[in-house]
N, C-alpha and C positions, 0 to 999 in steps of 0.2 A: 287349649289350656293357655292362659295368659303367661306373659313373661314372669310376672310376680309369682304365680303358682309354680311354674317350672323351676324358678330359683329356689323357692321354699322346699319343694320336693327334693331337689338335688342337694340342698344344704342339709336337710334331715338325713338323707341317705349317707352323705359323706361323714356325718358325725355319729350316726347310730348303727348303721348296718353291720359293721364288723365289730365295733366296740361293745354293742349291746343288741345282739340279734333278736332277742325276744322283744325288747322295747321297740326295735325297728319294725317287727311284724305288726305290733299294735299300732304304731304311728302310721304305717303304710295303709292299714285298713281304715283308720280314722280319717286320713287325708282323702282317700278314695270315697268314703261315705260322705264326707263334707262336700265334695265336688258335686254329688247328686242332690244335695240339699240347697244348692245355690239358686234353684228355681223358685224357692218359697218366697212369698210376699215379704217385702221390707228387708230382705237379706242381701247384704253386699257379698256377692258370690266370690269374687277374687279374694277379698279380705278373709272371708270364712275359710276358704280352701287353704290359703297360705297359713293362717293361724293354726289350722288343724294339722298341717304337715309339720309345723314348728312347735306345737304345744308342749312337747316333752324334750325339746332340744337341751334344756338345762340339766338333763341326766347325763349328758355326754361327759366323760372324764376330762375332756379338753376344755369344757365350759363350766363345769360345776365349781362353785366357790363357797357359798354359804351352806350348801347341803339342802337348800330348798329350791327344787328344780324350777318352779314357776318364776321366782324372782331371779335366779341365776340366768335362766333362759331369756327373760325379758331384758335384763341389763345387757346381755351379750348381743341380742338383736339390735338394740339401740346403737351399741358400739360398732356394729357391722353395717349400719346405715339403713336398717329397716325402719319403717314408720313407727311413730309413738303409738298410733292406734293399734297396729298389729302387735307391738310389744305389750301393750296394755291388755289386749285380749289374751295373750299367752300368760301374762302375769296373774290374771284373775280367772283362768279357765277352771271350770268344774269346782266351784266353791273354794278356790285356793286361798281366799282371805281367811277362811276358818283354819286352814292348816297354818297359815302365817301367824295367826293369833296363838296357836298351840306352840309354835316355835319362838314366840316372842318377837316376831317380825311384822306383826300386823300394821303398826303405825308406819314402819318403813315402806311396806308395800303400798299402803294407801297414799303416802306422801309422794312416792316416786311414780306411781302409775294410776291414773284415774280408772275407776271401774265403769265399764259400759254395761248398761242394761238395755238390750235390744234383741230383735229377732236374730241378728247375727251371733251375738254371744250365746243366746239360748241354743241355737243350732250347733255351735261349737261344743257346748256342754253335752248336748244330745249325742253328737257323733262320738265323743270321747267315752261317755258313760253308757253307751250301748254297744261297746266294742271291748272284747276281752283282751287279756294280755298276749294272746297268740293271734289276735286279729279276728277272732270269731264273733259273730253277731250274738248279743245277749240282750235280755231285757235289763232295764236299770236295776230291778230287784235282784236279778242274777248277778249283775256286775258288783253291786254292793255286797252281796253275800260272798262272792269270790274274793273281794278285797279284804273283808273281815277275816275270812279263813286264811288267806295268804299271810296277813300281818299278825294275826292273833289278837286276843281280847284286850291286851294292855298296851299295845303299840300306839304311838302318837297318831298314826294314820287312822286307826280304828276309832280313837277318841274324837278326832275332828269330824269324822263322818257321822257320829252320833248327833252332833250339833248341826251339821250341814245337810242332813238328809232332806228336811222339809223344803228348803229353798231349791235344792237340786231337783226334787220331784216336781216342783212348780215349773221350773224351766223346761224340764222334759215334757210336761203336760202341755205347756204353751207350744212347743215345737210339734208335738203329736197333733194338736188342734190345727196347726197350720198345714200339716201333712194331710189331714182329713179334708180340709177346705181346698187344698191344692194338690190333688193326687199326682204322683210323679210318673 
C-alpha cells in the first residue's frame, strides 16, 4: 500500500470510525474494494484507492460545513494538502453533481472542482455503489433500492437518484466491462 493510500485510510478512520461507525464500515469496504480494482486498465491505482477511502470524509462532524458531504469533503481535502485531482474525484463521486444541483450547489461544485471522466472515476463510482451502508457487497440495483428505502420517496437524495441513475449505470457498466476484459 502506497504512502498516499495509507494516509487516506488513516485519515478516514480518524474522522469516521468513532463518530460515524456505520459510515466507517461502508468507507472501509469501499476502500478495500477499490484497492482490488487498481489492476484495471487505465486506472490510477493509488488515486482510486485514496479517493475511495476519502469519498465520504465530508460526513464527519468535524468537517461538515454546507451539509453536502462531497463538496465539504473535497474542500477539506484541499485545505489539508491533498491533490486537486483527488479532491475533485471526491467532489464528483457517484453522480454528486446531481445532488449538488438539487441542493442549489451545482455551479459552485463545477466551478471549484473539475469533473473527471475516466476509468479511475468509473471505478470509484463502482466501488461506492456496489457497497452497502454496512460494507456488504450489493449489486448497483440493490444499492439504489436500499438508498431509496432508507431515505424515502420525497427526500432530496431519492430525487437526485431519479435523475442520476442512467449515468451511474453507464459508469458501472464500463467498469464491469473492464473487469470482464481484465479478470482479477
